[in-house]
MARBAMAR-451399 format. One line per field, with one value per residue: residue in one letter; y, x, z of N, C-alpha, C, O in turn. Coordinates in steps of 0.001 Angstrom, whole numbers, plus 500000, padded with zeros to 6 digits. Atoms other than C-alpha are relative to their C-alpha. Example, Ala and Ser with C-alpha at 12.3 -4.5 7.8 and 13.67 -1.06 7.14 Angstrom:
BEGIN
code (A S)
n_py (498810 498810)
n_px (500890 499180)
n_pz (500000 499940)
ca_py (495500 498940)
ca_px (512300 513670)
ca_pz (507800 507140)
c_py (501200 501090)
c_px (500900 499230)
c_pz (500000 500730)
o_py (501181 502198)
o_px (501936 499739)
o_pz (500665 500899)
***
This chain:
BEGIN
code (M T V T H G R P L T A E I T E I L V A N C G M D A E A A A R E P E A S L E D L G M D S L A L L E L S A V V A D R Y R V R L P E D A A R L S I A E V A D L V T R A T D P P G H T E N S I V V A A P L R L V W E L T N D V A N W P N L F T E Y A S A Q I L E R D G R T V R F R L T M H P D E N G V V W S W V S E R T T D W E N R E V R A H R V E T G P F E Y M R I H W R Y D T E P E G T R M T W V Q D F A M H P S A P L D N A G M T E R I N T N S R V Q L A V I K E R I E R A A R A G S A T T G G D D E)
n_py (501371 500170 501263 500306 500656 500345 501020 499611 499725 500420 501141 499759 500577 501449 500708 499732 500822 501782 500513 499981 499871 501405 500101 500960 499339 500487 499283 498451 499756 500734 499420 498860 499160 500432 499681 500288 500582 501440 501053 500650 499027 499468 498725 500408 500000 498382 499254 500411 499265 498277 499993 500680 498519 498733 499536 500350 498476 498895 499470 500940 500278 499359 500121 500434 500844 501222 499501 499239 501230 500326 499120 498540 500004 498968 497691 499300 499451 499034 498160 499568 500303 500143 498819 499887 499886 498657 499158 498372 499539 498157 499471 498752 499140 499044 499789 499861 500516 500375 500323 501728 500689 499549 501431 501153 500224 500310 501233 500750 500438 500307 500738 499254 499076 501252 500894 501624 500143 499797 498939 499195 499889 499284 500868 499588 498613 499365 499549 500160 500809 500911 501600 500483 501004 499627 501308 500248 501230 501723 500173 501340 501583 500010 499424 499315 498647 499097 500231 498578 499309 498315 498961 498886 499476 498564 498738 499168 500645 500945 502063 501265 501711 500664 501433 500989 500158 501688 499740 501076 500907 499207 499832 498353 499771 498107 499454 498633 499306 498863 499279 498852 499191 499994 499350 500645 500099 500834 501382 501078 501067 501319 500665 501606 500672 500725 501160 500937 501137 501246 500188 499364 500821 498652 498883 498850 499654 499868 498634 498966 499864 499495 498554 498842 500584 499825 498736 498864 499716 499550 498057 499091 499496 499161 498630 499378 499563 498869 499575 500082 498977 498371 499062 499726 498907 500111 501728 499568 499715 500723 501435 500549 498777 498914)
n_px (500235 500489 499347 499696 499063 499575 500406 501163 501193 500372 499474 500191 501635 500047 499318 501307 501670 499848 499559 500681 501162 500130 500144 499011 499225 499727 501193 499683 498885 501106 500490 499490 501165 501856 500433 500127 501729 499726 499122 500393 499978 501820 500371 499370 498399 499911 499285 498066 499020 499640 499475 498384 499667 500278 498662 498391 498809 500601 500703 501166 500348 501383 501020 499882 499056 500727 500325 498227 498949 499202 499252 500713 499694 498986 500367 500499 498696 498785 500558 500320 498784 499424 500778 499853 498529 500721 498992 500182 498143 500089 498583 499792 499043 499564 500652 501767 501453 500687 499389 500173 501248 500014 499483 500652 501249 499246 500664 499224 498300 500356 498635 499241 500218 500151 499270 500821 500822 499115 501025 501463 500975 501378 500502 500729 500272 501677 499893 499304 499650 499116 499877 498594 499697 498756 499570 498443 498943 500310 500075 499257 500092 500123 501455 500655 500832 500852 501363 500291 501068 500388 499798 500489 499754 500590 499061 500445 500140 498765 500590 499817 500790 499499 499975 499409 501475 500171 499858 498715 500303 500460 500975 499892 498909 500529 498817 500638 498549 500381 498564 499970 498697 499649 499017 498792 500313 501080 500627 500665 500660 500531 501075 500489 500708 500134 500241 499566 500915 499596 498805 499102 499139 499386 501154 499222 498409 498862 499519 499669 498495 499292 500556 499360 499163 500590 500461 498404 498623 500527 499882 498609 499988 500924 499080 498966 499722 500352 498523 498699 499863 500389 498457 498798 501702 500651 501205 501300 501382 501038 500343 501066 501353 499468)
n_pz (499519 498298 499249 498777 499381 501327 500867 500870 499137 499906 499322 498845 499733 500039 499195 499121 500191 499451 498267 499040 500740 501343 501409 501096 500917 501927 500600 500223 500817 501428 499877 499625 499784 499801 498281 498696 500180 501177 499597 498706 498680 499901 498829 498537 500379 500129 498967 499723 500599 499586 498416 500131 500860 499068 499228 500506 501060 499752 500481 499655 500894 499940 499943 501151 500681 501248 501479 500740 500451 499065 500139 499584 498931 499722 501324 498607 499015 499935 499891 498967 499274 500677 500578 501128 499744 500468 499695 500596 500146 501264 499984 500375 501330 499558 501896 500155 500038 501586 500973 499456 500540 500591 499576 499818 500748 501316 500030 501234 499829 498784 499728 499231 498644 498396 500252 500476 500827 501414 500719 499960 501543 499010 500653 499775 499590 500097 499181 499173 500032 500832 499453 500711 499653 499570 500655 499188 500594 499619 498935 499707 501038 501640 499745 500201 499561 500775 499639 500556 499090 499967 499494 499997 498490 499534 499116 498703 499004 500050 499707 500762 499822 500857 499882 500975 501132 500348 498591 500082 498671 498655 500206 499943 499801 499927 499805 499881 500437 499213 500357 499145 500153 498991 499973 500792 501984 500490 499559 500987 499428 501068 499619 500754 499320 500925 499667 500372 500203 499269 501014 499740 498935 498798 499630 499336 499272 500442 500679 499619 499863 501600 500379 499268 500349 501030 500691 499579 500643 500945 499045 499740 501129 500079 498973 501018 501379 500324 499198 501267 501317 499292 499313 500942 500435 501705 500037 501471 499250 501098 499329 501190 499852 501461)
ca_py (082916 083867 081506 081322 079363 078443 076576 078172 079509 077285 074132 075315 075544 072378 070654 072432 070904 067223 067254 069011 069325 065682 066631 064204 065428 063409 064942 068504 067967 066543 069463 072420 074886 073582 075052 073999 072924 070838 069245 067867 070509 070580 073283 071516 071404 075128 076098 073971 075790 079205 078177 077030 080027 082544 081354 080548 084318 086063 086350 085624 083929 085033 083875 081981 080092 077332 078777 080291 077452 076415 078929 082116 081197 081924 085010 086156 085436 086610 090302 090189 089303 091077 095188 097168 098289 102237 104214 107537 109154 112714 114060 117880 119367 121865 123583 126077 124804 125774 124164 120259 120534 121536 118547 115888 116037 116247 112494 112019 112502 110725 108178 110525 111496 108099 105103 102089 103215 102485 104334 106948 106719 109539 107887 110797 114281 115910 118977 118712 115025 112455 108818 107114 103942 103260 100259 099537 097610 094106 093059 090230 087306 089180 090361 093339 095386 097467 098847 102453 104833 108430 111460 114716 117436 120431 123217 125599 122891 121583 117857 115161 112363 109403 105712 102434 102339 098541 097328 094087 092163 094993 095370 098999 101304 105314 107283 110961 113213 116514 119380 121783 125174 124456 126998 124521 124227 121741 118792 116325 113547 110502 108908 105190 103083 099977 096331 093259 090543 087058 085436 088014 086819 089852 090480 093586 093803 092615 095154 097840 096930 097097 100043 102329 100724 101411 104914 106381 105126 106767 110327 110791 110345 112332 115185 114891 115397 118146 119539 119029 120905 123962 124340 124225 126713 124874 122108 121810 123270 121741 119683 118312 121963 123640)
ca_px (686992 686572 689540 689748 692223 693779 690808 687540 684483 682513 684106 683940 679954 680062 682064 679068 676004 677686 679023 675967 673485 673558 673863 675299 678455 678456 674610 676093 679246 676951 674836 676797 673882 670921 669384 669670 665671 666919 669670 667534 667883 664545 664010 665622 669342 668545 668541 671804 673623 672318 673132 676929 677006 676492 678870 681873 681717 679259 676732 672994 671543 668307 664690 664890 667669 666278 666234 670561 672782 676069 677931 675386 675736 679424 678576 676519 678961 681719 679960 679010 682710 684322 682840 683331 686747 687034 690913 692118 695828 696759 700262 701121 702983 705267 703269 700360 696855 696244 699249 698789 695218 696387 698721 696983 693675 695677 694062 696202 699687 698832 701986 704071 702921 701917 704449 702145 700080 701917 698810 695721 693400 690372 687952 685189 684716 681475 681862 683683 683702 686161 686163 689153 690795 693854 696277 699161 702410 702410 702147 704612 702725 702994 699330 698083 695370 693028 689625 687692 686765 684912 686020 684306 686249 684669 686937 684835 684614 688522 687498 687586 684626 685548 684458 685666 682754 684204 684624 687091 687362 685303 681876 682236 684728 684471 687069 686859 690340 689500 693051 693330 695928 697741 700930 703317 701750 698703 697021 696160 693594 692900 689521 688538 685211 684845 683579 685419 683175 683507 685604 687919 691566 691879 688993 688468 690828 693425 692804 692125 695845 697097 695395 696743 700090 699662 698783 701659 704096 702193 701497 705279 705409 703506 705060 708170 707526 705401 707785 710247 708574 706832 711217 712125 708457 707956 704999 702365 699227 695767 694058 690528 688038 690299)
ca_pz (334150 338373 340341 343709 345727 342131 340783 338500 341041 339368 340325 343552 343450 341905 344443 346915 345309 345063 348751 350388 347991 346413 343035 339835 339273 335697 334838 335557 333397 330434 330991 332069 331040 332332 335927 339010 338863 335509 337434 340488 343047 344708 347591 350574 348200 347368 350821 351783 348879 350169 353350 352454 349742 352368 354700 352567 350067 352211 349842 349954 346680 345098 345989 342429 342264 340622 337429 337267 335821 337998 336124 336802 340301 340236 337733 340877 343242 341973 341388 344706 346144 343394 343194 340148 340011 340316 340374 340549 340102 339322 339364 339288 335997 336294 332777 331934 332680 329155 327255 329740 328339 325299 324971 326379 324609 321235 320742 317450 318972 322029 320658 321289 324747 326789 326222 325426 322755 318939 317198 317639 314547 315143 313514 313970 315180 316459 318200 321206 320657 319240 318629 317935 317781 320051 319031 321898 321556 321459 325319 327131 325063 321870 322267 320404 321821 320010 320905 319634 322500 322752 323805 325080 326498 328610 328919 330937 333590 332762 332730 330243 329934 328047 327622 325625 322474 321722 325658 324891 328256 330327 330556 331124 330996 332232 332182 333689 333414 335869 335448 338386 338508 341825 342641 341242 337717 336833 338270 335934 337687 335921 337354 335937 336748 335027 335345 334052 332175 334011 331157 331477 332756 335028 337667 339540 341527 339481 336944 339172 340475 336794 336031 339292 338333 334653 334792 337711 335441 332465 334637 335371 331618 330722 333421 331818 328280 328770 331419 328340 325898 328505 328726 325259 324663 321141 322206 319445 320482 318657 321404 320090 321861 318743)
c_py (500732 498923 500487 498425 499067 499104 501328 500250 498857 498649 499931 499717 499163 498842 500322 499171 498606 500130 500643 499876 498763 499722 498961 500740 499810 500926 501819 499579 499256 501475 501714 501558 499962 499996 499023 499078 498711 499106 498988 500452 500257 501349 499674 499882 501500 500383 499462 500872 501057 499795 499594 501712 501319 499945 499721 501402 500945 500548 498757 499485 500350 498807 498572 499089 499003 500211 500692 497858 500201 501597 501063 500220 500443 500894 500399 500216 500671 501427 500488 500081 501249 501830 500054 500191 501847 500562 501588 500035 500990 499452 501692 500036 501142 500592 501204 499040 499584 498702 497758 500239 499747 498144 498616 499516 500545 498241 499637 500159 499363 498642 500317 500523 498519 499429 498739 500256 500155 500823 500442 500263 500465 499358 501319 501055 500658 501224 500081 498730 499142 498875 499384 498477 500221 498129 500388 499267 499316 500281 498613 498847 500702 500438 501553 500758 501736 500861 501623 500796 501578 500851 501384 501020 500939 501127 501140 499661 498776 499107 499749 499167 499283 498788 499142 499815 498409 499401 498671 499150 500491 499513 501276 500570 501786 500350 501711 500882 501880 500858 501570 501485 500000 501639 499492 499927 499282 498518 499578 498692 499360 499054 498766 499135 498997 498661 498970 498415 498783 498855 500888 500002 500774 499368 501249 499811 499824 500735 501635 500076 500168 501172 501185 499617 500309 502202 500994 500054 500835 501628 500494 499406 501061 501806 500068 500715 501063 501026 500816 501304 501552 500856 500428 500921 499946 498639 500337 500216 499071 498967 500337 501202 501133 499869)
c_px (500352 501090 500507 500690 501115 498781 498364 499056 498969 500200 500123 498872 499873 499935 498515 499058 500590 500161 498674 498890 499162 499823 500356 500760 499825 498626 500370 501128 499585 498842 500253 499136 498846 500336 500083 498941 500880 500210 499520 499609 498991 500407 500648 501868 499964 499956 501196 501068 499504 500578 501941 500544 500301 500906 501123 500285 498859 498827 498700 499278 498201 498828 499888 500916 500468 500641 501786 500491 501391 500896 499681 499856 501706 499978 499661 500787 500988 499781 500087 501097 501049 499503 501153 501409 500270 502259 500320 501687 499919 501382 499717 501256 500549 499646 498577 498847 499522 500933 499684 498865 500488 500961 499096 498733 499942 500323 501364 501548 500155 501466 500985 500132 500051 501376 499529 499289 500484 498808 498810 499455 498500 499407 498691 500150 498660 499902 501599 500169 500416 499901 501128 500513 501023 500664 501201 500903 499659 500146 501538 499512 500115 498958 500112 498644 499940 498390 499984 499083 499683 500431 499319 500263 499083 500740 499724 500174 501678 499710 499111 498842 500074 499789 500133 497889 500418 500843 500934 499165 498729 498354 499582 501389 499696 500824 499756 501699 499242 501830 499361 501259 500199 501418 501434 499618 498171 499896 499295 499499 499429 498882 499802 498976 499575 499616 500543 499055 500849 500611 500829 501342 500511 498544 499665 500655 501391 500436 499962 501673 500864 499960 500785 501704 500803 500015 500979 500934 499790 500281 501643 500831 499962 500642 500880 499740 499418 500664 501243 499398 499026 501819 500408 498916 500145 498991 499298 499231 498490 498843 498653 498434 500344 499121)
c_pz (501774 500768 501223 500706 498762 499108 499564 501317 499608 500127 501397 500666 499379 500750 501145 499835 499698 501646 500446 499243 498953 498286 499083 499449 498660 498645 499709 499115 498663 499936 501069 499846 500503 501485 501083 500439 498938 500118 500959 500953 500401 501574 501147 499493 499482 501215 500120 499140 500320 501318 500059 499770 500807 501156 499757 499270 500798 499130 499778 498204 499842 500218 499040 499194 499024 498474 499762 500155 501090 499724 500523 501213 500429 499737 501506 501132 500119 499914 501368 501336 499149 499499 499017 500595 500172 500273 500014 501065 499956 500442 499594 498751 499931 498078 500442 499892 498802 498589 500378 499079 498701 498893 500086 499223 498444 499747 499085 499788 501717 500040 500532 501442 500618 498830 499338 498791 498278 499319 500559 498581 500418 498810 499338 500722 500079 500888 500542 500579 499437 500284 499327 500284 500684 500192 501708 499507 500705 501541 500394 499170 498250 499528 499616 500105 499544 500342 499471 501730 499300 501002 500460 500720 500159 500521 501330 501274 500115 500890 498796 500109 499044 499698 498672 498977 500064 501512 500407 501065 501211 499693 499763 500090 499849 500691 500786 500488 500562 499499 501510 499671 502108 499760 499453 498362 500001 499993 499502 501163 498954 501161 499397 500809 498966 501175 499231 499497 500320 499485 499838 500340 500826 500787 500059 500197 499734 498966 500955 500431 499009 499912 501239 499740 498146 500135 501143 499069 498700 500546 499772 498287 499084 500651 499191 499048 500035 501004 499178 499079 500492 499769 498481 499243 498342 500164 499022 500998 498793 500690 499038 500782 498661 499141)
o_py (500555 497847 501224 497294 498103 498444 502167 499414 498358 498050 498835 498985 498864 497952 499386 498394 497767 499670 499618 499255 498716 498807 498076 501460 500734 501366 502575 499944 498644 501430 502376 502480 500743 499445 497889 498056 497578 498084 497938 499963 501142 501798 500639 499809 501998 501202 500083 501342 501907 500586 499462 502569 502237 500910 499600 501879 502052 501704 497530 500507 500453 497685 497527 498658 498792 499492 501087 496843 501229 502421 501628 501372 501287 501898 500635 501255 501415 502189 501534 500526 501556 502021 499348 499744 502438 500025 502475 499564 501525 498383 502062 499440 502052 500238 501118 498161 498561 498109 496823 499645 498562 497225 497906 498337 500903 497753 498863 499854 499839 498217 499720 501232 498144 499954 498025 499194 501255 501967 499635 501065 499854 499019 501231 500782 500850 500894 500220 498633 498807 498442 499568 497926 501340 497136 501473 498591 499307 501409 498004 498083 500103 500753 502234 501413 502764 499953 502281 500554 502185 500548 502014 501243 501294 501567 501462 500501 497707 498993 500321 498516 499855 498344 499584 499586 497648 499792 498474 498777 499831 498638 501623 499917 502460 499980 502195 500328 502583 500213 502385 501288 500491 502281 500139 500016 499949 497668 499874 498178 499756 498400 499002 498838 499400 498596 499128 497490 498639 498016 500406 500757 500642 498787 501961 499462 500366 501024 502553 501053 500791 501919 502103 500619 500251 503061 502121 501056 501254 502447 501466 499412 501639 502857 500866 501915 501864 502116 501860 502345 502490 502052 501329 501108 500855 497601 501449 499786 498499 498038 501110 500917 502041 500470)
o_px (501565 500516 501491 500278 501781 499127 497998 499328 498490 499127 500330 498691 498742 499086 497772 498646 499795 499295 498153 497995 498282 499369 500766 500503 499763 498745 500049 500459 500416 498417 499507 499318 497912 501213 499641 499158 501251 499715 500148 498705 498335 501461 500900 502761 501072 500865 502172 502053 500354 501303 502632 501154 501033 501446 501967 501416 498673 498459 498664 499246 497332 499163 499627 500932 501350 501409 502077 500295 501388 501223 500503 499549 501983 500380 500542 501089 501401 500583 500635 500880 502000 499362 502144 501893 499454 502753 499691 502247 498922 501761 498840 502333 499720 500159 497719 498795 498985 500417 499541 499038 500304 500545 498719 498587 498923 501453 502243 502298 500903 502023 501581 501039 501036 501824 500177 499148 500385 499247 498132 499924 497684 500034 498407 500957 497910 499298 502677 500611 499599 499826 501454 500084 501525 500097 501615 500710 499092 500527 502144 500344 499949 499026 500801 498238 500613 497564 501002 498021 500224 500368 499397 499694 498356 500786 500373 500491 501832 499614 498097 498939 499849 500928 499877 496722 499592 502001 501345 497994 498255 498030 498714 502370 499186 501132 498647 502318 498569 502632 498445 502082 499434 501463 502445 500336 497246 500473 498106 500338 498748 499413 500342 499288 499063 499762 499960 498861 502033 500920 501399 501285 501636 497730 500121 501528 502325 501597 500756 502351 501912 500921 501435 502234 502024 500511 501368 501583 500853 501180 502037 502058 500824 500926 500825 500014 499925 500872 501883 499952 498769 502110 501209 499041 500222 499013 499244 499278 498693 498289 498502 497256 499670 499210)
o_pz (501886 500935 501280 500448 499137 498129 500387 502179 500626 500048 501917 501639 499763 500704 501439 500696 500122 502391 500886 499818 498094 497598 499834 498485 497849 497502 498792 498148 497991 498781 501790 500642 500317 502151 500899 501090 499244 499643 501092 501631 499851 502025 501870 500338 499279 501341 499697 499711 500055 501921 501069 500409 500439 501698 500645 499178 500292 499340 499681 497518 500706 499836 499636 498041 498191 497835 498632 500823 501768 500577 501245 501520 501282 500324 502332 501721 501008 500454 501715 502462 499868 498291 498833 501635 499465 501264 499437 502055 499472 500921 498814 498783 499933 497017 501320 499032 498378 497641 499589 498015 498420 498187 499154 498899 497853 499751 499465 498861 502571 501052 501428 501876 501253 497811 498573 498185 497732 499199 501196 497774 501108 497806 498144 501612 499122 501909 499965 501723 498579 501434 498154 501298 500582 500648 502117 498497 501798 501854 499512 498681 497187 498340 500374 499145 499629 500256 499257 502304 498376 502194 499406 501789 499231 501670 502325 502116 500705 502112 498397 501149 497977 499555 497552 499294 500567 501660 501550 501139 502136 498889 498962 500447 498953 501824 500560 501396 499808 498823 501619 498777 502939 498710 499179 497366 500463 499314 499622 501902 498008 502058 498316 501962 497922 502396 498159 500286 500015 500330 498859 501311 501309 500069 499165 499402 500325 498677 500751 500115 499182 500100 500741 500219 497998 499406 500837 498766 498240 500353 499128 498183 498421 500077 498255 499086 499249 500473 499303 498725 499737 499790 498229 498033 497515 499503 498497 502151 497722 500102 498092 500564 498175 498070)
***
């Protein structure tokens, strides 16, 4: 649910309709899924709503806004004011590219590479594509998050593309990993593109901040663990391209 100034956006849209458009607040409360037209909003009322929304949120409502419910108007405003999430984070690992590739694409071993995953269960393999279930350690509220993702490796182009199959609070989540050789070792870059469901506890901006913070932590952990393995000369091989 999108919140602005500590209140749900649906409450703000309702307040605009009551104060500026003459809507009956009790009728709206009784029929939360009713369209604006069904709630008695005529063309003049809709013009006033459009003007206030344009002034307050810098969002233009469609010509057929009468068919929308209050929640759908709020969702439209949310999408326009909260662009899809995009993050890009990278780190240089002082280890050969092939070693970094093998370790980071050995999905079954991710609980030993990342600190956030309690388990990684391989569900299916099809050539270079692996489908798997990730389960995280309990969060600060004791909630255990788990989902299914699919990941396809492309060694020739030194990249991996993945997406969540079970999206959970996301409308979609797409991930692109790139690997580049540099004088100091191997640069690994994570790019994530996503959008949150309107009912999710975080909006796109909030999740962007969370992913950026967590990605930097995990990249640093992975760097340390791979470099330690490289120094020891005892790294485990067997990435998903093998």
